[in-house]
C-alpha positions, -999 to +999 in steps of 0.1 A: +668-241+229+647-258+204+652-296+195+680-304+174+667-321+144+689-344+126+687-349+089+699-382+069+728-364+058+738-355+093+739-396+098+758-400+068+785-378+084+784-395+112+787-428+097+823-417+084+837-427+119+820-466+113+837-464+076+870-457+090+871-481+119+864-510+091+891-496+070+915-496+101+905-533+106+914-542+072+948-521+073+957-541+104+940-575+094+919-577+121+888-594+101+863-570+120+856-546+086+828-567+074+814-573+107+817-538+116+796-525+084+770-551+089+765-544+126+761-507+115+736-513+087+718-536+110+716-508+134+703-484+111+676-504+095+666-520+130+665-484+147+646-468+114+620-493+113+613-493+153+608-456+146+582-464+122+565-488+143+564-467+173+553-437+153+522-458+144+518-472+179+518-438+195+495-426+171+469-452+176+477-455+213+459-492+212+463-514+243+463-543+223+489-529+201+511-519+230+509-552+244+516-566+212+549-547+211+558-555+249+552-594+243+575-589+210+602-574+233+600-602+260+605-626+232+633-611+217+649-607+252+641-643+262+660-657+232+688-634+239+693-649+275+692-683+262+715-679+236+743-663+257+747-691+280+776-711+279+757-740+297+720-735+296+692-757+311+679-784+286+644-779+269+621-751+273+640-745+307+669-732+291+646-701+279+617-702+305+639-693+336+657-666+319+625-655+303+602-657+335+624-642+359+632-612+335+597-607+326+583-607+364+610-582+375+605-558+345+566-558+349+571-553+382+594-522+382+577-506+354+543-511+370+560-495+402+573-466+379+540-460+364+521-458+396+545-443+417+568-417+401+558-411+365+515-415+366+508-408+331+473-405+319+463-430+307+483-452+325+495-471+292+504-443+275+527-458+249+552-427+248+559-434+283+553-470+287+572-485+260+605-466+261+603-471+300+598-509+294+624-513+268+651-494+287+644-516+321+640-550+302+674-542+286+694-538+316+672-567+337+681-591+308+718-584+311+715-591+345+697-619+345+721-635+315+753-626+333+743-644+364+729-674+349+760-679+329+782-675+360+761-697+385+758-725+358+795-723+347+804-724+384+780-750+391+799-775+368+833-763+379+827-764+416+807-801+414+828-820+438+825-793+465+787-791+461+784-826+463+808-824+491+786-800+513+752-819+501+767-854+514+773-836+549+737-827+551+734-794+537+701-787+519+704-777+483+701-742+483+728-740+513+750-759+492+749-734+462+746-701+484+784-692+479+779-698+439+746-679+441+764-650+456+793-647+434+768-650+405+748-620+419+780-600+423+789-607+385+751-598+376+750-564+397+785-552+388+777-537+355+748-514+369+768-506+399+797-493+375+769-473+356+756-456+384+790-451+398+803-435+368+771-414+359+778-376+361+815-377+369+830-401+341+802-401+315+767-384+311+744-414+304+725-419+272+693-408+282+703-376+298+724-367+268+697-371+246+671-350+265+696-320+269+703-324+232+664-321+226+664-290+246+654-300+281+669-282+311+699-301+323+689-305+361+653-320+346+671-342+325+692-350+356+663-363+374+651-385+348+683-401+342+685-404+384+647-421+383+657-445+352+689-456+374+673-465+401+647-483+382+671-504+362+693-508+393+664-524+413+651-544+382+685-559+374+686-569+406+654-586+414+659-604+380+692-617+389+682-628+427+649-648+412+673-662+383+694-675+412+671-692+430+652-708+403+683-721+386+694-735+420+660-751+424+661-765+387+698-777+391+688-801+420+660-822+429+636-830+457+661-853+475+689-824+476+710-844+445+728-824+420+715-827+387+740-818+361+720-836+335+697-808+331+725-788+315+735-788+282+766-770+265+764-747+237 
C-alpha cells in the first residue's frame, strides 16, 4: 500500500469539524468558539512551520542544528512545566527543578533507545532523534508537571501533619514520603492509562499514522510498543526525580519545612 498523501483541500474538509464545534459553542453560549478557532489556527501554523524547519534539519543533518532544535524543545518544555504549577518554587527554582529532571530523564531514555533498540547510523540521524526526543519529552513533561503540582499543593495543605512528623524526629524525606507517593501516582496515571488502553480501546497516534502511511500493522504495533515503554520509563524517572528534588528544596538542612520558598500563581 502506497502512502496516503494529503492535500490542503483535504485538511480544509477536516477543518469543517472544528468550525462545527465553534458554531455549537456559539449556539449554546459556551464562550469557546473563538478559543477553538484560535487554537486550530495556531495548530495549523505551528505544525506547518515545524514541518518546514524539520525538512531543512533533515536535509542538512548538522549536529549543531539538531542540538539547537533540541535545546529549543527543552526550553519550551521548561516554560510549560513552570506555567502549569498552581504553587511553584520562587525564582529560577520554579523552572529549574522541572527543567532539570525533565531534561535528564528525557536524555537518558532517548540515549537508551538510540543505543539499544534503534541504533540509527549515524546515531544522531535527525529523522530518528528529533521525533523520538519530542515524543519522550512531551510525556516526561506531562508526568513531571502533574507530579510537581500535586506534591506542592499537598505540602501546603498538609503542613500541620508534616511539621508534626518533623517535630517527632522524622527527617525531611521520611516526613514527606506519603505525599511523594501520592504525587507519583498522580503523575504516572496518564501513562498507565495510555498503556492499558492501547490496542483495546484506542489505536495510539503513532501506530495509526504508520498504518496510514503504508506500514504493516504488526510492524507498526512493534514501534508503538517500543514508544510506550520508552515514554513510560521516562515519565516514571522524571516524576521520581522531581519529587525528591522538590522535597529537598521545600526543606532545609535542619529538616525544617520552608513554605516561604513557594509562590502561588
